N, C-alpha and C positions, 0 to 999 in steps of 0.2 A: 297828371299825378292823381292818385286816389289815396286819401287819408282815412284810416279806420280806427275807431274808438269804441270803448265799451265801459260800463260800470263807473260812471262819473260819481254817483251817489252824493249829490250836492243839494243843499237847501236853497242856495242863492245864485249859482252861476255855473259856467262851463268849467271853471278851474283849470283852464289851459294856460300854460306858460312855456317860455323858451321855444324850442323847435316844435313842440306839439302845437302851440298856438300858430306859429308860422305855417306849419303844414295845413292846419284847418283853414287858414285864411287864403292860402295860395293854391289849394287843391282844386282840380277840375270837378271832382266828386268827393263828398264826405259821407261815410257810412258809419252808423252808430248802432251797436248791438244791444242797446237797452240799459235800463237801470240809471236813468237820469236822476230819479227819485222825485224831483220837483218840476213843476211847469217853468219855474225861473231858469233851471238848468237847461231844459229843452229849448226855451226861447233864446237863451244866450247862445247856444250852438247855432240855432237858425239865423240869428243876427250876424254871425261871423262867416257863414258858409253860403255860397251861391247855390250850389246843387247839393242838397242835404237829404239823405235817405236813412230813416231810422225805424226801429221796431221798439216795442215796449218790453220791459223786463218784469220780473216778479216783485221787485221792490218799488216799482213806479207807482205814483199816486193814481187814484181813479181818474183825475183830470188828464194825466199823461196817457194812461191806457185808453181813454176815450179818443185821443187824437192820433194814436199810432197803432198799426197792425201788430199782430203777434209774429208774423213772418212776412217776408217780401223777397222779390227777385229784382236785382239791379243789373243792367247791362252797361258796361263801361269799358272802353279801350279793347273791344273784342272779347271780353271775358264776361261770363255770366256768373253773378254772385248771388247766392242764396243767403239770406240773413235771418237769424233767429237769436233769441237770448239764450235759451237752453233747449235741449232735446232729450227726452227720455231715451235710454239705451246707450248712453255714452258715445264713444267714437263710432260704433256701428250705427246707432240711431242717427247721428249727425251725417254720416256718409249716405245713409238711405234717404234722409231729408234732402241732401244735395242731389243725389241721383234722380229722385222723383221730380225735381225741378230742372233737370238738365244743366246743372251748375258745374262750373270748373272750380269754383271756390265756395266754401261754406264759411261764413263769418258768424261767430258765436261769442258769448261772454259767460257771465255767471260766476266762474271760478276765480276771477281776478288774476289768473296765472297766464302770462304770455306763453303761447303754445302754437307750434306748427306740427301737424301730422299729415304725412303723405299717405293716401290710400291708393288703391289700384286706379281709381278714376276720378278722384276729387281731392283737393287739398283742404284741410280743416285748419282754420285760423282763429285763435283767440288772441286779440291784441293786448290783453291784460287791462289794467285800469291805470290811467294816467294820474288819477286824483286820489284813489283809495285802494292801494295795492294789497292791503290786509296780509302783510307778511311776505308777499311776493315782490319781485322787481316791478316798479311802475313801468307801464308801457303803452305804446300805440303802434300802429303799423302804417307803412307807406309803400305803395305800389307804383312803379314807374315803368314806362315802355321798355321792353327788353329788345335785344338784337334780333330775335327770331320770331317776332310776332306775338309773344306772350308778355307777361309782366314779371319784373324782378322786384321782389318784396324784401322789406327789412322791418323787423320789430325793433323799436328803438325806445330808449328811455326818453322822458320829456326833454332832456337837455340835448338829445340827438345822438347819444352814445348807442351804437348798434348792439343789439342783444342776439339776434339770429337773422340769417338771410335765407331766402327761399325763392322758388320760381313757381309761377302759375302759367300753364300753357292751355290754350283752348283744346277741347276734346276733338 
């Protein structure tokens, strides 16, 4: 299982609870699309997760930005995931970011709005914010092995209530 988070915006910890905490602890891989805000939040995630891959966001402290890249690629369960906090050019810019990295999935944050967009050759995923939804539904995403070699995904509320389902298939 892959658990995906973004936009924690916490001065003191990961702010995970319920199914979001369970997913972070049990996932084979955890991806975070930035805006921890503090080193304490970053370190709390690192303490909960065995395989943790993150980027920094625009609201992260200098100490967090020094520890994390702006963008990265993660390969897990046969899927290539390009991760960034935000990308100029909206959906087109994100799709180009993913294509340039050979990605099947682009994970991004910044808007705090749980979103899935299917483009011709890459899926765009914003898991939302589990801790600071800013008028949106709180969210995070989980990807599990699908029947046909890809991954079946769900954006969920922190209590596990499904928001939206989607599929990611290798190119």
